[in-house]
C-alpha positions in Angstrom: -14.2 19.3 -5.9 -10.5 18.6 -5.2 -8.6 21.6 -3.9 -5.2 22.0 -5.6 -2.7 23.4 -3.0 0.9 24.6 -3.2 2.3 22.8 -0.2 1.1 20.3 2.5 2.3 22.9 5.0 -0.8 25.0 4.0 -3.1 22.4 5.6 -0.9 20.5 8.1 -2.3 22.4 11.1 -5.8 21.2 10.4 -4.9 17.6 11.3 -3.7 15.7 14.4 -2.1 13.0 12.2 -0.7 12.9 8.7 -0.3 9.4 7.2 1.9 8.9 4.2 2.0 6.2 1.5 5.4 4.9 0.5 5.7 4.1 -3.2 4.9 7.2 -5.3 4.9 9.5 -2.3 8.1 9.0 -0.3 10.1 7.1 -3.0 10.0 5.3 -6.3 11.0 1.9 -5.0 14.7 2.6 -5.5 15.4 6.2 -4.3 13.8 8.8 -2.1 12.1 11.8 -3.8 14.2 14.8 -2.8 11.1 16.9 -2.2 9.8 14.2 0.2 12.9 14.3 2.3 12.7 18.1 2.7 8.9 18.0 3.4 9.3 15.4 6.1 11.7 17.7 7.9 9.0 20.4 7.7 6.2 18.1 9.0 8.4 17.1 11.9 8.2 20.7 13.1 4.3 20.6 13.1 2.3 19.2 16.0 0.8 16.4 13.9 1.8 12.8 14.4 3.4 11.2 11.3 2.6 7.7 10.1 3.4 5.5 7.1 0.7 3.2 5.8 1.9 1.0 3.0 0.6 -1.8 0.8 3.9 -3.6 1.2 3.8 -7.4 1.3 6.6 -7.4 3.9 6.3 -6.8 7.6 6.8 -3.3 9.1 10.5 -3.8 10.3 11.9 -4.5 6.8 10.1 -1.4 5.5 11.6 0.8 8.3 15.0 -0.5 7.2 14.2 0.2 3.5 13.3 3.9 4.0 16.2 4.4 6.4 18.6 3.3 3.6 17.0 5.8 1.3 17.9 8.6 3.7 14.8 9.1 5.7 15.1 9.7 9.5 12.8 6.9 10.8 12.6 8.7 14.1 10.3 11.1 12.4 7.6 8.5 12.1 5.3 7.7 15.0 4.1 4.5 13.3 4.8 2.4 10.2 2.1 -0.1 9.3 2.1 -2.4 6.3 -0.4 -4.8 4.7 2.2 -7.6 5.3 2.2 -6.7 9.0 -1.6 -6.8 9.0 -1.7 -10.2 7.4 1.0 -11.5 9.8 -1.1 -10.3 12.8 -4.1 -12.0 11.3 -2.2 -15.3 11.3 -0.9 -14.7 14.9 -4.4 -14.1 16.1 -5.3 -17.7 15.2 -8.2 -16.6 13.0 -6.7 -18.3 9.9 -6.6 -22.1 10.0 -3.9 -22.3 7.3 -0.9 -24.5 8.3 1.1 -24.5 5.0 1.5 -22.0 2.2 3.0 -21.9 -1.3 4.6 -18.5 -1.7 4.8 -16.1 -4.6 7.3 -13.4 -3.8 9.5 -10.8 -5.4 12.7 -12.2 -3.9 13.8 -15.6 -2.6 13.4 -15.9 1.2 10.8 -13.2 1.6 8.1 -15.7 2.7 10.3 -17.4 5.2 11.3 -14.1 6.7 7.7 -13.0 6.8 6.6 -16.2 8.5 9.0 -15.9 11.4 7.2 -16.4 14.7 4.2 -18.2 13.1 3.3 -21.9 13.2 3.3 -22.0 9.5 5.2 -24.1 6.9 6.4 -22.5 3.7 6.4 -25.2 0.9 7.4 -25.3 -2.7 5.0 -28.2 -3.4 1.4 -27.1 -4.1 0.1 -30.5 -3.1 1.3 -29.8 0.4 -0.2 -26.3 0.7 -3.4 -25.2 2.3 -3.2 -21.8 0.6 -1.2 -19.5 -1.7 0.7 -16.6 -0.1 1.1 -13.8 -2.6 3.6 -11.2 -1.2 5.4 -9.7 -4.2 6.4 -10.1 -7.8 9.7 -9.5 -9.7 9.5 -6.3 -11.7 9.4 -8.0 -15.1 6.4 -10.2 -14.3 3.7 -10.7 -16.9 0.1 -11.2 -15.8 0.0 -14.8 -16.9 3.4 -15.7 -15.6 2.0 -17.6 -12.6 -0.8 -19.6 -14.3 1.2 -22.8 -13.6 0.5 -22.1 -9.9 -2.9 -20.5 -10.1 -4.6 -23.2 -12.2 -3.6 -26.1 -9.9 -4.4 -23.9 -6.9 -7.9 -23.3 -8.4 -8.3 -27.1 -9.0 -7.4 -27.8 -5.4 -9.8 -24.9 -4.2 -6.9 -23.2 -2.3 -7.5 -19.7 -1.0 -5.0 -17.0 -1.9 -3.8 -14.6 0.7 -2.5 -11.4 -0.8 -0.4 -9.1 1.4 -0.1 -6.3 -1.2 -3.3 -5.4 -3.0 -1.8 -2.7 -5.2 -2.3 -3.1 -9.0 0.8 -1.2 -10.1 3.9 0.3 -8.5 6.2 3.1 -9.7 9.9 2.6 -10.5 12.6 5.1 -11.4 12.4 7.1 -14.6 8.6 7.2 -14.6 8.1 3.5 -15.3 5.5 1.2 -13.6 5.4 -2.5 -12.9 2.6 -4.9 -12.1 2.0 -5.4 -8.4 0.5 -8.4 -6.6 -3.0 -7.0 -6.5 -3.3 -7.5 -10.3 -2.4 -11.2 -9.9 -4.8 -11.6 -7.0 -7.5 -10.1 -9.3 -6.6 -12.6 -12.0 -7.1 -15.5 -9.5 -10.4 -14.1 -8.4 -11.5 -13.7 -12.0 -10.7 -17.4 -12.5 -13.1 -18.2 -9.7 -10.6 -18.5 -6.9 -11.0 -17.4 -3.3 -9.0 -14.3 -2.5 -8.2 -12.6 0.8 -6.8 -9.1 0.5 -5.0 -7.2 3.2 -4.1 -3.5 3.1 -5.6 -0.3 1.6 -8.4 0.4 0.8 -9.8 -2.1 3.3 -11.0 -0.7 6.6 -9.0 -3.0 9.1 -5.6 -1.5 8.2 -6.9 2.0 8.7 -8.4 1.1 12.0 -5.0 -0.4 13.0 -3.3 2.9 12.2 -5.9 4.9 14.1 -5.2 2.7 17.2 -1.4 2.9 16.8 -1.5 6.7 16.5 -4.1 7.1 19.2 -5.8 9.6 17.0 -9.5 10.3 17.0 -11.8 11.5 15.5 -10.9 10.1 12.0 -11.7 13.4 10.4 -8.5 14.8 12.0 -6.3 12.3 10.0 -5.0 13.1 6.6 -4.1 10.3 4.2 -1.5 11.3 1.6 -1.2 8.8 -1.3 -0.9 8.4 -5.1 -3.7 5.9 -5.7 -7.4 6.7 -6.0 -8.2 3.0 -5.7 -6.2 2.3 -2.5 -5.3 5.5 -0.7 -8.1 7.9 -1.5 -11.0 5.3 -1.5 -9.6 3.8 1.8 -9.4 7.2 3.4 -13.0 8.1 2.5 -14.2 4.7 3.8 -12.4 5.3 7.1 -13.7 8.9 7.4 -10.2 10.4 6.9 -9.4 13.4 4.8 -7.3 12.7 1.7 -4.6 14.3 -0.5 -3.6 12.8 -3.9 0.0 13.0 -5.1 -0.4 13.4 -8.8 3.2 12.3 -9.7 2.4 8.7 -8.7 0.4 5.9 -10.5 -2.0 8.4 -12.1 0.7 10.7 -13.5 -0.1 9.7 -17.2 -3.8 10.9 -16.7 -3.2 14.1 -14.8 -1.8 17.2 -16.5 -0.3 19.8 -14.2 -2.1 22.6 -15.9 -5.5 21.0 -15.5 -5.1 18.8 -12.4 -8.4 19.7 -10.8 -10.4 18.8 -13.9 -8.4 15.7 -14.7 -8.7 14.3 -11.2 -12.5 14.8 -11.3 -12.8 13.1 -14.6 -10.5 10.2 -13.6 -12.3 9.6 -10.3 -15.7 9.6 -12.1 -14.5 7.2 -14.8 -13.0 4.8 -12.2 -16.0 5.0 -9.9 -14.0 6.2 -6.9 -14.1 9.4 -4.8 -12.1 12.4 -5.6 -9.6 13.5 -3.0 -10.0 16.5 -0.8 -6.7 18.0 -1.8 -3.9 17.4 -4.4 -0.3 18.2 -4.9 2.1 17.5 -7.8 4.4 15.7 -5.4 5.1 15.7 -1.7 6.2 19.3 -1.1 
């Protein structure tokens, strides 16, 4: 059963490393949560290493810049790892044989910036592509908005590489938008070949363990707002987990009955319940 706590400070000394998600934990995509800024200052005074593990389609460096602009002191973080970084490293390793990709991104130029340092061509013509690179989506995207890309890609039997497997992401004012993972799932449902990088998949957790030089895994706490990505991934990796209730599951978790609602939601979704929960990062 999930233990509802008053502050992450109540359990911080149990762990050698505390790893934080970005969206829904540190910020809403546009602005930092005030409580998160204050809590990070408190965590810096603990002996635990602090990491950020994000299903961002971009590489690590742009995300460091993003959270710095929101007011976070990036010197507080011992490591920032993203799913976009993990995919980039996969291509650097030479494991992928893809030479040309058709990108789907949230903003123009994102794919070209991501591909820097790779022997990879970014093309706008699907006939010239070996794969689809799905990094991000504009906030107003509909689930069928990219069918004019997905259907031809399926006909050409192109694999799709998704560097952000999240289904939804929070925005200001309590709103949510569709994230790339939902589009990747649509392509898979069509019969397409999909490669997902990020949480909840084991490699990105292993990469964070190595970067933080922190073992055993049970001494690491994952703090996230998604049962499907943060909590499931933490359990798979053998980490402890803390769910932030104000994130993607906020509509289903009532403050006055958080313990019961989390248990029912986890059972309904077929995912593990977290070890701990907080309303927000405090």
